[in-house]
C-alpha positions in Angstrom: -31.7 20.4 -11.6 -28.6 18.6 -9.8 -25.1 19.8 -11.8 -26.5 22.9 -12.4 -24.5 26.4 -12.1 -25.5 28.8 -9.6 -23.7 32.5 -9.6 -24.1 34.0 -5.8 -23.9 38.4 -5.6 -23.0 39.4 -2.5 -20.6 41.7 -1.5 -20.3 39.6 2.4 -18.2 36.8 2.1 -19.5 35.0 5.1 -23.2 35.3 3.6 -21.6 33.8 -0.1 -20.0 31.1 2.0 -23.3 30.2 3.6 -25.0 30.1 0.3 -22.7 28.0 -1.2 -22.2 25.5 1.4 -25.9 24.7 1.2 -26.5 24.6 -2.4 -22.9 22.5 -2.6 -24.9 19.7 -0.4 -28.0 20.0 -2.6 -25.5 19.0 -6.0 -25.4 22.7 -7.4 -21.9 24.2 -8.6 -21.5 27.5 -7.2 -20.1 30.7 -8.8 -19.5 33.9 -7.0 -18.9 37.6 -7.3 -18.9 40.4 -4.8 -20.0 43.1 -7.3 -22.2 44.0 -10.3 -19.3 44.3 -12.5 -17.4 40.9 -11.4 -20.9 39.4 -11.6 -21.5 40.6 -15.1 -18.1 39.2 -16.7 -19.4 36.0 -15.3 -22.7 35.7 -16.4 -21.5 36.9 -19.9 -18.5 34.2 -19.4 -19.9 31.0 -18.2 -24.2 32.4 -18.3 -25.1 30.6 -15.2 -28.4 28.6 -14.7 -30.2 31.1 -11.7 -28.5 34.6 -10.8 -28.8 35.1 -6.4 -28.2 38.8 -6.1 -28.2 41.1 -3.7 -30.0 44.3 -3.5 -27.3 46.6 -2.3 -23.9 46.2 -3.7 -21.0 49.0 -4.2 -21.2 50.6 -6.9 -23.9 49.3 -9.7 -26.9 48.0 -7.2 -28.0 45.1 -7.4 -31.5 45.9 -8.6 -29.9 47.7 -11.5 -28.4 44.7 -12.9 -30.8 42.5 -12.9 -32.4 45.6 -14.8 -29.8 45.9 -17.2 -29.9 41.4 -17.5 -33.5 41.4 -18.3 -33.1 44.0 -21.2 -30.3 42.3 -22.7 -31.7 39.4 -25.3 -28.7 37.2 -24.6 -28.9 37.4 -21.0 -32.6 38.2 -20.1 -33.8 34.4 -19.5 -31.4 34.0 -17.1 -33.7 33.5 -13.9 -32.9 35.9 -11.0 -33.7 35.5 -7.0 -33.3 39.1 -5.4 -31.9 38.5 -1.7 -32.1 41.6 0.5 -32.7 42.6 3.7 -35.3 45.2 2.3 -38.4 44.1 3.2 -40.9 46.4 2.2 -43.7 46.1 -0.1 -42.4 48.5 -2.4 -39.3 47.0 -2.5 -40.4 43.6 -3.5 -42.8 44.9 -5.9 -40.2 46.9 -7.8 -37.5 44.2 -7.3 -40.5 42.1 -9.4 -40.9 44.4 -11.7 -37.9 44.7 -13.0 -37.6 41.0 -13.8 -37.1 39.1 -11.0 -38.3 35.8 -10.6 -38.7 35.8 -6.8 -37.7 37.8 -3.9 -36.3 36.4 0.0 -36.1 39.0 2.7 -32.6 38.2 4.7 -32.5 36.8 7.1 -33.3 33.1 5.6 -32.7 29.9 6.2 -30.5 28.0 3.6 -33.2 25.0 3.7 -36.1 27.9 2.5 -33.6 29.3 -0.4 -33.0 25.6 -1.7 -36.4 25.1 -1.9 -37.6 28.2 -3.5 -34.4 28.1 -6.3 -35.8 24.7 -7.5 -39.4 25.9 -7.5 -37.8 28.6 -9.7 -35.9 26.5 -12.1 -38.5 24.1 -12.7 -41.1 27.5 -13.8 -38.4 28.6 -16.0 -36.4 25.7 -17.1 -37.3 23.9 -20.3 -40.3 21.4 -20.1 -39.7 18.0 -19.7 -41.4 17.5 -23.3 -38.8 19.2 -24.8 -35.6 17.8 -22.8 -33.8 15.0 -25.1 -34.5 11.7 -24.1 -31.9 9.1 -24.0 -32.3 5.5 -23.6 -29.3 3.3 -24.5 -27.6 4.7 -27.2 -30.5 5.8 -28.5 -31.6 9.4 -28.5 -34.5 11.3 -29.4 -34.5 15.1 -29.6 -38.4 16.3 -29.4 -37.5 20.0 -30.2 -35.6 19.3 -33.8 -37.6 15.8 -34.4 -34.1 14.1 -34.7 -33.1 10.6 -33.5 -29.7 8.8 -33.5 -28.9 5.4 -32.7 -24.8 5.6 -31.0 -24.4 8.5 -32.8 -25.8 7.9 -36.4 -29.0 9.6 -37.7 -32.1 7.3 -38.0 -35.0 8.0 -40.6 -38.1 6.9 -40.0 -41.8 8.6 -40.5 -44.2 10.6 -38.2 -46.1 7.5 -36.9 -42.9 5.9 -36.1 -41.4 8.7 -34.4 -44.5 9.7 -32.0 -44.6 5.6 -31.3 -40.8 5.7 -30.6 -40.8 8.9 -28.3 -43.9 7.0 -26.3 -42.0 3.4 -26.2 -38.9 5.7 -24.7 -41.0 7.7 -21.9 -43.4 4.9 -20.8 -41.0 2.4 -19.6 -42.4 -0.7 -17.7 -46.5 -0.9 -18.8 -47.9 -2.5 -21.5 -50.2 -1.0 -24.1 -52.4 -2.6 -26.7 -51.9 -1.2 -30.4 -55.3 0.3 -30.2 -54.1 2.4 -27.1 -50.7 3.4 -28.8 -52.1 4.7 -31.4 -54.7 6.7 -29.7 -51.8 7.8 -26.8 -49.8 8.8 -30.3 -52.3 10.8 -31.7 -52.2 7.9 -35.0 -55.9 6.2 -34.6 -57.6 9.5 -36.6 -55.1 8.7 -39.6 -54.9 5.0 -39.8 -57.3 1.8 -38.9 -56.3 -0.1 -36.1 -56.4 -3.3 -38.0 -54.6 -2.4 -41.1 -51.1 -3.3 -42.3 -49.6 0.2 -42.2 -50.4 -0.3 -38.5 -48.7 -3.0 -37.9 -45.9 -2.2 -39.6 -45.5 1.6 -37.9 -45.7 -0.4 -34.4 -43.2 -3.1 -36.0 -40.6 -0.3 -37.2 -40.8 1.7 -33.9 -39.9 -1.8 -32.5 -36.9 -2.3 -34.3 -35.3 1.3 -33.4 -35.7 0.4 -29.9 -34.5 -3.4 -30.2 -30.8 -2.6 -29.9 -31.4 -1.0 -26.3 -33.2 -3.6 -24.7 -36.3 -2.0 -24.1 -38.8 -4.3 -25.6 -37.2 -7.1 -24.0 -38.2 -6.1 -20.6 -40.8 -8.2 -19.6 -43.4 -5.8 -18.4 -42.1 -2.9 -20.7 -43.8 -0.9 -22.8 -43.2 -3.1 -25.4 -44.3 -6.2 -23.8 -46.9 -7.4 -25.4 -47.3 -11.5 -24.9 -51.1 -11.5 -24.7 -51.9 -10.1 -28.1 -54.0 -12.3 -30.1 -52.0 -14.9 -31.9 -53.5 -13.2 -35.7 -51.8 -10.0 -34.2 -48.6 -11.7 -33.4 -48.2 -13.1 -36.3 -49.3 -10.2 -38.9 -46.9 -8.0 -37.0 -43.9 -10.5 -37.5 -45.0 -9.9 -40.7 -45.2 -6.2 -40.7 -41.4 -6.3 -39.2 -40.0 -8.1 -42.0 -41.5 -6.0 -44.2 -39.9 -3.0 -42.3 -37.1 -5.0 -42.3 -36.6 -4.8 -45.6 -37.7 -0.7 -46.3 -34.9 -0.3 -43.4 -31.9 -2.4 -44.7 
């Protein structure tokens, strides 16, 4: 969450300043607008991660701005928290029906505001499974299913990709080969004792080896307790993988 841009839209400068101080202390970057026209220009130009929007603004009201933003496909996905002295149930319902993600009545505490802002960002932001994963110079994009090493694309099969993704998201733990294939959804497509299994694991290790993930004594790739026959078979598979990749 830290480092995200939050737009504060309120016609009262002291309130904007109070909110900005609280958010900056929590690690957020703040943008400010005193009316709907300024806010809309900033939104189009900067596309903030969240908007704190006062209902009662001069000219176009905050509720009308929220309705306009939610109808526009370019801004409709930006979460909005309404900040207003209107505390009646009908007002809250109206604010939520136009698309606001939360509704906070004035006066409010800065701590509550930050907590509820974080909650909205968690609900509306990209899930962890969609966020790019980076370890050292190794970058994996779960959306495009692309992997790069120091900016250079790495070609691999679907099983190697799933294993690599698992290794990168489950560091500092040890797994057997059978557990890896089950957790990566590969157990149904290959036998746990087949040479192709060893090849897939060995290829995945080849990609993460430059990042030193697998050198961690208790890491996800540290499997020193494997039977000797398995280790020999895997070394042979690694040599086959090296020939294939190179």
